[in-house]
Structure formats: structure tokens, C-alpha cells
N, C-alpha and C positions, 0 to 999 in steps of 0.2 A: 662905538666899541663893537668889534666883531662878535657874532653869536654862533654857537655850534650849529652845524648843518645837520648832524645826525641825531636820530631819535632812538635811544638816549645817547648823549655824548659819553665818552669814556671818563673814568674817575681822574680828576686832576687836569681836565682838558685845558689846553692853552690855545691851540689853533688847529684848524683843519688844513692839511697839506694838499697840494694840487691833485686833481683827479688823475687817474692812471693814464688817460689819453692826452694829458696836457704836457707839452714839452717842458722839461725842467729849466728853471732860470737860474739855478745855483750849481756850484761845482758838484760833480758826481764822485764820491769816494766812500770807501769802506773803512777808513782809518787803518788800524793795524790788522784787521781781519782779512783773510783771503777766502775766496769762495771755495766750498768743497768741490765744486765742479762748475765749469763754464764753457759752453760751446754754442754752436748755432741753434741747437734745439732747446736746451734748458740750462738754467742757472740754479745752483743749489747753494744756499747760505746756511751756516751753522747757527744754532742757538743753544749754547752750552754755558753752564755756570762756571766751568773751569775750576780754578782753585778755591772758589767760594764753598763748594761742597766738601772739599778736603778740610777746610777750616771748621765747617759745621760739624763734621764727623769727629774731629779732634776735640771740639768744645763739648760734645755731648757726653763723653766718658766721665769727666769730673762730676757730672750730676749723679752718677751711680753711687760714688762715695758719699756725696751729700745726702742722698736719699736713704742710705743705710744707717747713717748716724742717728736719726730719730728713732729707728727701730731698736737701737741698743738700749734705749731707756724704757722700752715697753715692760720688761720684767720688773723694773723698779716701780713703774706706775701701778702695776697690778698689786705689787706687795703693799704699797701704801694706799691702795684704793683711790688713787688720784685719776679718776676716769676722764675728767675734763682734759688734763694734760695728755692722757693716753690717746684720746681722740685726735688732739692736735698733732701729736707725733705721727700717728698713722696717716693723717691727712697730708702732712709734710712729706712723708715717705712716698705716698701715692703720687703726689705732684712731681717729686723728683724722678720717679720711675717713668711717669708719663712724659716728662720733658726729655728724658734719655731716649725713649722709644721714638718720639717725634723727631728729635734731632738726627737719630740714626737713619730713620726711614726717609727723611727729606734728603739725606746725603746719598744714600745708596739705591733708593727705589726708582728715581727718575732715570730714563735712559741716558746713555752717554752723550747723546745729542738730540735735539728736537729740530731737525732740519726743515727748511722751507724750500720747495722747488717751484720755480717759475718757468713754465713750459711755453716758450714763445711760439712754437709751431702750432700748438693747440689753443693758445690763448687762455691758459688755465693756471691756477695756483694750487699747489698741493702742500698740506701742512701736517707735520707729525707732532701732535700735541699730547702732552702728559697731563692727565686730569687727576687732581687730588684735592682733598681738604686737609690742610695741615693740622687742624685741631682734632682730627679723627684718624689716628694712625692704625686703627684696627680694621678699616674697610679696605676693599680691594682697589688699590690705586692702579691705573692702567693707562697705556698710550692709546690714543685714538687718531686715526687718519681721516682727513677731510679733503675734498676737492671742490673748488669754486671757479666760476668764470672770472677772468681777470677784470672784466668790466664791473663786477660786483665789489671789487676791493676798494676800500677807502683807507686813508691813513690820518691819524690824529696825533699831534704832539702833546705830551702831558708832563706834569711835574708834581711831585708830592713831597711833604716833609715826613720822614720816617723817624721813629723813636728807637734809640739804641738801648741795650740792657742797662747801661750805666746812667740812663736818664738823659743823655745827650740827644741831639737831633742830627739827622743826615738828610740831605736833599737827594731825592731820586728823580730820574727823568727818563724819557724814552719815547718810542713811537709805538702806538697801538694800531694794529691792522683790524679794521672793522668790515664785516661782510654785510651788505645791504640786500634786501629783497629786490629783485629786478624792477626798475622803474620807480623806486621809492628811496627814501632816506632812512627807512626803518631797519635797524640793526638786527640781524638774525644770528650772528656769531661774532666772536671777538677774541683775539689772542695777540700777544706782544710780538713785535718784529725781531727783538733780540736785545741782549745786553749792550749798553752803550750805543745803541742805534739812534740816529738822529735824522734830520731832514735830508742830509747829504746821502745817507744810506737809501732813503726812499727815492731820491733823485737817481741814484745808481740803478736801482731796480727798474724804474720807469724808463730810463734811457735804454736799458737792455731790452725791455719788452717792446719799445717803440722802434728802435733802430738796430738792435743786435749788438753783439760783442765788439764789432769793429769800431763802434762809437765810444768805447770805454778804454781806459788805460789798461795795458796788459796785466792780467791778474798774477799774483804771486803763486808760489808753489802750493798746490792743493793739499789738504790734510784729511786723512781718513779718520772720521769721527770714532771708529771702533779701535783705532790704534792709540793706545795710551801708554804713558811712561810707567816705569817700574815703581816710582814713588807716588803715583796717583792711586792710592789704595781705595778710596771711595769709588772712583771711576772703574777700577778693576772689578769691584763687586756689583756695579750697576749693569743692568741688562743692555745688550747690544741693540742698535737700531735695526729694526726688522719690519720693513714695509710689507704690506700684503702683496703677494706676487703679482696679481693683476694690476694693482695701482702702481707698483714699482715699474713694471714694464711700460705702462701707459705714460707715466710722468717723465720717462727718459727717452721717449720716442716721438716721432712725428706721426700724424694721422695716416 
């Protein structure tokens, strides 16, 4: 049975995908996704939640009404000196308010996209990562940009069972990009390749970095990640993608 190559492996590890310098042996495709940009110098792929964040924003509002209901009984609890029920009602209200704040912040605080740029001319990868802890909506969540040599990038395929609010389960899967210290298998950074990404997406990226865009099928029409529809309310409230000026220029140009 194959064992993970990286230390540590990603959560839900299934297999390690080929190294970045190994020619892909499977079809190269992005599914329904089109690159944000693709030319001889760099490839940019989107990593956006899409309509998932709109659904999260919509579902967060009913929690406000749910949280206010227990507060309506506070006066009655005080009148009857029922302090145990009073504490339970206050706790229930606090949980509801907390869930509302978490749901709203998870919907509107992440940037409109978290793009990845693969610069073939420089042999580097640039990532626009949003850092947050969902259970603490009161801290300063922010986007961080990083740059690594392409030779440091590894890919792992993973799968996990998630739990739905109604008690059901859902299977989640994807590809994790792991960054290793030069000359080792020790992971120093890790972030997802994107929603619905699979081994074919990784093959697409590797083919681009090894052979260039001429070895890939013609890309579809690119989409500006800052261009959102009128009905995408959560995205309209979300911050625009804003690379640091120096990294933005470096990631889009040749040496």
C-alpha cells in the first residue's frame, strides 16, 4: 500500500500526485473552469467559492430571528426568578448571534477570488491566500500573498467525509498544494488548489509549466474575478483582489 511522501501528509490523504517536473500521463483539463489568464509567461487560475458564499450569507440571516427569540423570555425569567432558564436563554441567544456573525463574515470577508499564478518564465508560483479561523469572527482576517519556486511545489489528492447541519454526511475531495523545504519532503506551507480541482487540473498546470500553452487545449474566455453579477450580493460586499504592486508586476512578467 502506498505511503505518503510528505511530512506531514495533508488531512484525508489519498495519494501523492507526480512531481512538478514529471510529464503527466493523464488528460490535462480544467473541467468547466477557464483560466483567468494564460499566455507564454504566466497562467492564472481562480479559486473562488462562487455561489456557495451567497448561500451561506442567505442562511445566516434566519439565525438572527432565532437568537432574538430566547431574549423575549428574559423578562419573564427575571419576574419568576427562574435564573437557570434565564442563563440558558442568554446562552442560546449568544450562540445564535455568534453563528450569524460567523456566517456573514465567512460570506463577505474573503476576497472575490484567491488566484494562483504560475510564472513559467521565472519558474515560480504565486498564491493569494485568505487566512482566517472560522470560529473566531472577531479577529482580523486578511489575505496574504506568497511566492515559491516551482520545484518546491507538491500536490496531494485528498478526500474527507463532512457533516451537514441536518446530520447527514457529504464527501469532500480535492487537491492540496504543499510546499516543501528545498531538498526535503518537509512541508513548510500548504493551501488548496481550488474547488473541484483534481489530478487532471494538476496535470494541466504541470503541462503548462513544462511545455507551455501550445501543449494545452485552447482556453475559454477569461473572466475578471473582480467583475461580479448584480445578484451576487455577498461577492459585491467582498474585497477586490489586490496583489502587492511589486509582486503583481513580478508574477506577470519575465525576468
